[in-house]
MIGU-713824 format. One record per residue (C-alpha): residue in one letter; x, y, z. Coordinates in steps of 0.02 Angstrom, whole numbers, padded with zeros to 5 digits, always signed. Layout:
BEGIN
AXYZ/...
end
This chain:
BEGIN
X-00307+00282-00724/X-00332+00108-00654/X-00300+00080-00469/X-00255-00085-00389/X-00391-00168-00285/X-00360-00229-00109/X-00367-00409-00175/X-00230-00372-00301/X-00120-00290-00168/X-00144-00437-00049/X-00096-00555-00192/X+00063-00454-00223/X+00097-00460-00036/X+00077-00648-00036/X+00197-00669-00183/X+00330-00553-00108/X+00321-00642+00060/X+00336-00810-00027/X+00491-00749-00119/X+00580-00653+00020/X+00506-00723+00181/X+00402-00647+00318/X+00229-00670+00392/X+00068-00685+00292/X-00044-00569+00390/X-00129-00400+00388/X-00131-00312+00555/X-00241-00167+00502/X-00354-00197+00353/X-00442-00029+00374/X-00274+00060+00369/X-00228-00035+00211/X-00392+00019+00132/X-00354+00199+00180/X-00181+00189+00103/X-00258+00123-00058/X-00388+00261-00062/X-00269+00406-00023/X-00200+00428-00202/X-00380+00433-00265/X-00430+00578-00151/X-00518+00729-00224/X-00575+00898-00159/X-00713+00996-00245/X-00699+00876-00393/X-00513+00905-00418/X-00383+00770-00388/X-00272+00804-00237/X-00134+00708-00324/X-00154+00752-00509/X+00003+00674-00582/X+00047+00491-00591/X+00210+00527-00499/X+00121+00612-00353/X-00003+00467-00342/X+00136+00337-00339/X+00233+00436-00209/X+00078+00454-00100/X+00038+00269-00113/X+00215+00217-00067/X+00220+00342+00076/X+00053+00280+00145/X+00105+00098+00133/X+00276+00119+00213/X+00247+00254+00343/X+00059+00257+00362/X-00061+00158+00468/X-00075-00004+00369/X+00045-00127+00446/X+00037-00271+00324/X+00168-00366+00423/X+00212-00371+00607/X+00332-00240+00675/X+00483-00358+00681/X+00484-00360+00490/X+00475-00175+00438/X+00591-00206+00290/X+00465-00331+00223/X+00332-00193+00228/X+00447-00086+00123/X+00477-00225-00002/X+00291-00254-00025/X+00256-00066-00038/X+00388-00039-00170/X+00327-00189-00268/X+00149-00122-00274/
end
C-alpha cells in the first residue's frame, strides 16, 4: 500500500483552500505528521489497521478530530473538507 507524503497532503490542502477558501497555514506540523503516521502503525510486526477501510477511517479521524490543525479554529469545516479530500 502506498501512503501519501506530507508534501502531497499539503499540496491537496493548498488546492482545496484555493477552491473553497480559507487560510493557507499549518498550526501543528508535528500533529499532522502524527496523523499521517497513525494508519501505518504496527505492533509486534502486525498492522494495527490491517484493512484499507480501517486505515482510511483512522486517517480521516486523525485529521478531523486529532491534533493536527491544518487551519485556524474559525474554519473547522475547511479542516473537514481537506481531510475528506485526502
